[in-house]
C-alpha positions as CSV (number, residue, x, y, z in Angstrom):
1,X,-28.9,27.2,-21.8
2,X,-27.8,24.4,-19.5
3,X,-25.9,25.3,-16.4
4,X,-23.5,22.8,-15.0
5,X,-22.7,22.4,-11.4
6,X,-19.0,21.9,-10.4
7,X,-18.0,18.9,-8.3
8,X,-17.5,19.7,-4.6
9,X,-15.1,17.0,-3.7
10,X,-12.3,17.8,-6.1
11,X,-10.9,21.3,-6.6
12,X,-8.0,21.6,-9.1
13,X,-5.7,24.5,-9.4
14,X,-2.5,25.4,-11.1
15,X,-1.6,25.2,-14.8
16,X,-4.4,24.0,-17.1
17,X,-4.0,20.6,-18.6
18,X,-6.0,20.5,-21.9
19,X,-6.7,17.3,-23.7
20,X,-6.0,15.0,-20.7
21,X,-6.5,11.9,-22.7
22,X,-4.7,9.5,-20.3
23,X,-1.3,7.9,-20.2
24,X,0.2,6.3,-23.3
25,X,-0.1,2.5,-23.4
26,X,1.6,0.3,-25.9
27,X,-0.7,-2.3,-27.5
28,X,0.2,-5.9,-26.9
29,X,-0.5,-8.8,-29.2
30,X,-2.7,-11.7,-28.2
31,X,0.2,-14.1,-27.9
32,X,2.2,-11.8,-25.7
33,X,-0.9,-11.2,-23.4
34,X,-1.5,-15.0,-23.1
35,X,2.2,-15.6,-22.3
36,X,2.2,-12.9,-19.7
37,X,-0.9,-14.2,-18.1
38,X,0.5,-17.8,-18.1
39,X,3.7,-16.7,-16.4
40,X,1.7,-14.8,-13.8
41,X,-0.6,-17.7,-13.1
42,X,2.3,-20.1,-12.8
43,X,4.1,-17.8,-10.3
44,X,1.0,-17.3,-8.2
45,X,0.3,-21.1,-8.2
46,X,3.9,-21.8,-7.2
47,X,3.8,-19.3,-4.4
48,X,0.4,-20.5,-3.2
49,X,1.6,-24.1,-3.3
50,X,4.7,-23.2,-1.2
51,X,2.5,-21.4,1.4
52,X,0.1,-24.4,1.5
53,X,3.0,-26.8,2.0
54,X,4.4,-24.6,4.8
55,X,1.0,-24.4,6.5
56,X,0.5,-28.2,6.2
57,X,4.0,-28.9,7.5
58,X,3.3,-26.6,10.6
59,X,-0.4,-27.2,10.8
60,X,-0.6,-28.2,14.6
61,X,1.1,-24.9,15.6
62,X,-0.8,-22.8,13.0
63,X,-4.1,-24.3,14.1
64,X,-3.2,-23.7,17.8
65,X,-2.3,-20.1,17.0
66,X,-5.6,-19.3,15.2
67,X,-7.6,-20.9,18.0
68,X,-5.6,-18.9,20.6
69,X,-6.3,-15.5,19.1
70,X,-8.6,-13.5,21.4
71,X,-11.5,-11.8,19.6
72,X,-10.5,-8.5,21.3
73,X,-7.0,-8.7,19.7
74,X,-8.5,-9.5,16.3
75,X,-11.0,-6.5,16.4
76,X,-8.3,-4.1,17.5
77,X,-6.0,-5.5,14.8
78,X,-8.7,-4.8,12.1
79,X,-9.1,-1.2,13.5
80,X,-5.4,-0.6,13.4
81,X,-5.2,-1.9,9.8
82,X,-8.1,0.4,8.8
83,X,-6.5,3.4,10.5
84,X,-3.2,2.7,8.7
85,X,-5.1,2.7,5.3
86,X,-6.6,6.1,6.1
87,X,-3.2,7.4,7.0
88,X,-1.8,6.2,3.7
89,X,-4.7,7.9,1.9
90,X,-3.8,11.2,3.7
91,X,-0.3,10.8,2.4
92,X,-1.6,10.5,-1.2
93,X,-3.8,13.6,-0.6
94,X,-0.8,15.5,0.7
95,X,1.1,14.6,-2.5
96,X,-1.7,15.8,-4.6
97,X,-1.7,19.1,-2.7
98,X,2.0,19.6,-3.3
99,X,1.4,19.0,-7.0
100,X,-0.9,22.0,-7.2
101,X,-4.3,20.3,-6.8
102,X,-6.7,19.9,-3.9
103,X,-8.8,16.8,-3.2
104,X,-11.3,16.6,-0.4
105,X,-10.9,13.9,2.2
106,X,-14.0,11.9,1.2
107,X,-12.9,11.9,-2.5
108,X,-9.4,10.8,-1.6
109,X,-10.7,8.0,0.5
110,X,-12.8,6.7,-2.4
111,X,-9.9,6.9,-4.8
112,X,-7.4,5.2,-2.6
113,X,-9.4,2.7,-0.6
114,X,-11.4,1.5,-3.6
115,X,-8.3,1.6,-5.9
116,X,-6.2,-0.5,-3.6
117,X,-8.3,-3.5,-4.4
118,X,-6.3,-3.7,-7.6
119,X,-3.3,-5.1,-5.7
120,X,-5.1,-8.4,-5.5
121,X,-4.6,-8.8,-9.3
122,X,-1.2,-10.3,-10.2
123,X,1.0,-7.4,-11.2
124,X,1.7,-4.6,-8.7
125,X,0.6,-1.8,-11.1
126,X,-3.1,-2.5,-11.2
127,X,-3.8,-0.8,-7.9
128,X,-2.1,2.4,-9.2
129,X,-3.9,2.1,-12.6
130,X,-7.3,1.8,-10.8
131,X,-6.4,4.8,-8.6
132,X,-5.5,6.9,-11.6
133,X,-8.8,6.0,-13.4
134,X,-10.9,6.8,-10.2
135,X,-9.0,10.1,-9.9
136,X,-9.9,11.0,-13.5
137,X,-13.6,10.2,-12.9
138,X,-13.4,12.5,-9.8
139,X,-12.1,15.4,-11.9
140,X,-8.4,15.1,-11.2
141,X,-6.2,15.0,-14.4
142,X,-4.7,11.6,-15.0
143,X,-1.1,12.9,-15.2
144,X,-1.4,14.6,-11.8
145,X,-3.0,11.6,-10.2
146,X,-0.3,9.3,-11.7
147,X,2.4,11.6,-10.3
148,X,0.8,11.9,-6.9
149,X,0.7,8.1,-6.7
150,X,4.3,7.8,-7.7
151,X,5.4,10.5,-5.2
152,X,3.3,9.0,-2.3
153,X,4.6,5.5,-3.1
154,X,8.2,6.7,-3.4
155,X,8.1,8.8,-0.2
156,X,6.2,6.0,1.5
157,X,9.1,3.6,0.7
158,X,11.5,6.1,2.2
159,X,9.4,6.1,5.4
160,X,9.0,2.4,5.4
161,X,12.7,1.7,5.0
162,X,13.5,4.2,7.8
163,X,11.1,2.3,10.1
164,X,12.6,-1.0,8.9
165,X,15.8,-0.1,10.6
166,X,14.1,-1.1,13.9
167,X,13.9,-4.7,12.8
168,X,17.3,-5.0,11.0
169,X,19.1,-6.8,13.8
170,X,16.4,-9.5,14.0
171,X,16.3,-10.0,10.3
172,X,20.1,-10.2,10.0
173,X,20.1,-12.9,12.6
174,X,17.4,-14.8,10.7
175,X,19.2,-14.4,7.4
176,X,22.4,-15.7,9.0
177,X,20.8,-19.0,10.0
178,X,21.6,-21.4,7.2
179,X,19.1,-23.9,8.4
180,X,16.3,-21.4,8.5
181,X,13.4,-22.1,6.2
182,X,13.0,-18.4,5.4
183,X,16.7,-17.4,5.4
184,X,16.9,-17.0,1.6
185,X,13.8,-14.8,1.4
186,X,15.0,-12.6,4.3
187,X,18.4,-12.2,2.6
188,X,16.7,-11.0,-0.6
189,X,14.7,-8.6,1.5
190,X,17.8,-7.2,3.2
191,X,19.6,-6.7,-0.2
192,X,16.6,-4.8,-1.5
193,X,16.6,-2.6,1.6
194,X,20.3,-2.0,1.3
195,X,20.0,-1.0,-2.4
196,X,16.8,1.1,-2.0
197,X,17.4,3.1,1.1
198,X,20.2,5.4,-0.1
199,X,18.4,6.0,-3.4
200,X,15.1,6.7,-1.6
201,X,16.8,9.3,0.7
202,X,18.3,11.2,-2.2
203,X,15.0,11.2,-4.2
204,X,13.1,12.5,-1.1
205,X,15.0,15.8,-1.3
206,X,12.5,18.3,-2.7
207,X,14.9,19.7,-5.4
208,X,15.6,16.2,-6.7
209,X,12.0,15.1,-6.4
210,X,10.8,18.2,-8.3
211,X,13.3,17.4,-11.1
212,X,12.0,13.9,-11.4
213,X,8.4,15.1,-11.5
214,X,9.2,17.7,-14.2
215,X,10.9,15.0,-16.2
216,X,7.9,12.7,-15.9
217,X,5.5,15.6,-17.0
218,X,7.8,16.2,-20.0
219,X,7.6,12.5,-21.0
220,X,3.8,12.6,-20.6
221,X,3.7,15.8,-22.6
222,X,1.9,17.7,-19.8
223,X,2.5,21.3,-18.6
224,X,5.3,21.5,-16.0
225,X,4.7,22.4,-12.3
226,X,4.6,26.1,-11.7
227,X,6.5,25.7,-8.4
228,X,9.0,23.5,-6.7
229,X,7.9,20.7,-4.3
230,X,8.5,21.9,-0.8
231,X,10.0,20.5,2.4
232,X,6.6,20.9,4.3
233,X,4.8,19.0,1.5
234,X,7.4,16.2,1.4
235,X,7.3,16.1,5.2
236,X,3.6,15.7,5.3
237,X,3.7,12.8,2.9
238,X,6.5,11.1,4.8
239,X,4.8,11.7,8.1
240,X,1.4,10.3,7.1
241,X,3.2,7.3,5.5
242,X,5.2,6.6,8.6
243,X,2.1,6.8,10.7
244,X,0.4,4.3,8.3
245,X,3.2,1.8,8.5
246,X,3.4,2.2,12.3
247,X,-0.3,1.4,12.6
248,X,0.2,-1.7,10.4
249,X,3.0,-2.8,12.8
250,X,0.7,-2.3,15.7
251,X,-1.8,-4.5,13.9
252,X,0.8,-7.2,13.7
253,X,1.9,-6.7,17.3
254,X,-1.7,-7.1,18.6
255,X,-1.9,-10.5,17.0
256,X,1.5,-11.5,18.4
257,X,0.5,-10.2,21.8
258,X,-2.4,-12.6,21.9
259,X,0.1,-15.5,21.8
260,X,3.1,-14.2,23.8
261,X,4.3,-11.0,25.5
262,X,6.6,-9.4,23.0
263,X,6.6,-6.1,24.9
264,X,8.1,-2.8,23.6
265,X,10.9,-4.6,21.7
266,X,8.3,-6.8,20.0
267,X,6.3,-3.7,19.1
268,X,9.4,-2.0,17.5
269,X,10.2,-5.2,15.7
270,X,6.7,-5.6,14.4
271,X,6.6,-2.1,13.1
272,X,10.0,-2.4,11.3
273,X,9.4,-5.9,9.9
274,X,6.0,-5.1,8.6
275,X,7.3,-2.0,6.9
276,X,10.1,-3.9,5.2
277,X,7.7,-6.8,4.4
278,X,5.2,-4.6,2.6
279,X,8.0,-2.7,0.8
280,X,9.6,-5.9,-0.5
281,X,6.2,-7.3,-1.4
282,X,5.7,-4.3,-3.8
283,X,8.7,-5.6,-5.8
284,X,7.3,-9.1,-6.1
285,X,5.2,-7.7,-9.0
286,X,4.0,-11.1,-10.2
287,X,2.5,-12.0,-6.8
288,X,-0.8,-10.4,-5.8
289,X,-0.3,-8.1,-2.9
290,X,3.2,-9.6,-2.2
291,X,1.8,-13.0,-1.4
292,X,4.4,-15.2,0.1
293,X,7.2,-12.6,0.3
294,X,5.5,-10.6,3.0
295,X,4.9,-13.7,5.1
296,X,8.5,-14.9,4.9
297,X,9.8,-11.7,6.4
298,X,7.1,-11.6,9.1
299,X,7.7,-15.2,10.1
300,X,11.5,-14.6,10.4
301,X,10.9,-11.5,12.6
302,X,8.3,-13.0,14.9
303,X,9.6,-16.6,15.4
304,X,12.1,-15.7,18.2
305,X,9.3,-14.2,20.3
306,X,7.2,-17.3,19.9
307,X,9.7,-20.1,20.8
308,X,7.6,-21.1,23.8
309,X,4.3,-21.1,21.9
310,X,5.0,-22.9,18.7
311,X,8.0,-21.1,17.1
312,X,7.9,-20.9,13.3
313,X,4.5,-22.6,13.2
314,X,3.0,-19.9,15.5
315,X,4.7,-17.2,13.5
316,X,3.3,-18.6,10.3
317,X,-0.2,-18.7,11.8
318,X,0.1,-15.0,12.8
319,X,1.4,-14.0,9.4
320,X,-1.5,-15.8,7.7
321,X,-4.0,-14.3,10.2
322,X,-2.5,-10.9,9.3
323,X,-3.0,-11.5,5.6
324,X,-6.7,-12.5,6.2
325,X,-7.3,-9.5,8.4
326,X,-5.8,-7.2,5.9
327,X,-8.1,-8.6,3.2
328,X,-11.1,-8.1,5.4
329,X,-10.0,-4.6,6.2
330,X,-9.4,-3.8,2.5
331,X,-13.0,-4.9,1.6
332,X,-14.5,-3.0,4.5
333,X,-12.6,0.2,3.7
334,X,-13.5,0.0,0.0
335,X,-17.1,-0.7,0.8
336,X,-17.4,2.2,3.3
337,X,-15.7,4.5,0.9
338,X,-17.9,3.5,-2.1
339,X,-21.0,3.8,0.2
340,X,-20.0,7.4,1.1
341,X,-19.7,8.1,-2.6
342,X,-23.3,6.9,-3.3
343,X,-24.6,9.0,-0.4
344,X,-22.8,12.0,-1.8
345,X,-24.4,11.5,-5.2
346,X,-27.8,11.2,-3.7
347,X,-27.3,14.4,-1.7
348,X,-26.1,16.3,-4.7
349,X,-28.8,15.0,-7.1
350,X,-31.6,17.3,-6.0
351,X,-29.3,20.3,-6.0
352,X,-28.2,19.6,-9.6
353,X,-31.7,19.1,-10.7
354,X,-32.9,22.3,-9.3
355,X,-29.9,24.2,-10.6
356,X,-30.5,23.1,-14.2
357,X,-33.3,25.2,-15.8
358,X,-35.7,23.6,-18.2
359,X,-35.1,24.2,-22.0
């Protein structure tokens, strides 16, 4: 008789979910796949070309901005980005908990921080697909992991749009400038915010959110929740998400502070604009990690503070530096999370061997 040892990092509870064979996926023909890939590649190339042209056009200011960044600001900016990623992971874990399952902090970090690397593939869904697959391997049912991701993303959008109100005056001023290079992109961002915020507030009400989750479980042919989502649970997700976006704004403010003295107003504008930029970037689903869209919003928000140190060119340099720092932070976070998983396996291996009798 072979005795199995349960995993220690994931503890599930609630209604059993037999036959968790994953989410349904419609097969796509080869021609459709190639056409989809071609469209995505064309969009990414067009966005990259536009960004390259902007950098070349503003190169003296961009170069001056990069050379003027103090290493202390860069290091603190990386740490702020990493802390924001951890906060977003805790938001996902809180969503899992309110969906009748419990996941340990190390397991949640591995699922979210490794899974978020999927956002660099064109198509915004890949990060979530990877998170669901990693959750399944950790012992969490796919349906619950999928719903936890949807709940955390939806409530995260609510928190981000709420913080985005801090930068609305600056973005409205940028959108009103007809000669602004980024006026059109900022207008699109503001329209998205105006359309999403009321819907996000309504969907954040636990009764409404529970009804949406039960509908999703019915579509996925999974057992329904045994209890309604709660205000404390929703508040935890929103609170952790708001903290994450605030830390991301601090990351941006630290870079801007190396070039100018934006002060408290600049900090609030950095938090609000970064929250809006990341939210709008999620809807640019053909662009990897919101490439180009996020930078347009950040440049429009930062340019007024940098008039004396390069203006739009300096803002573009900071936005690109932020992109680079986030990429480095993503890789660091994923590497540390994966390394912790390897160490956990090594620690558990002797225990599992000794707990399994011969024969």
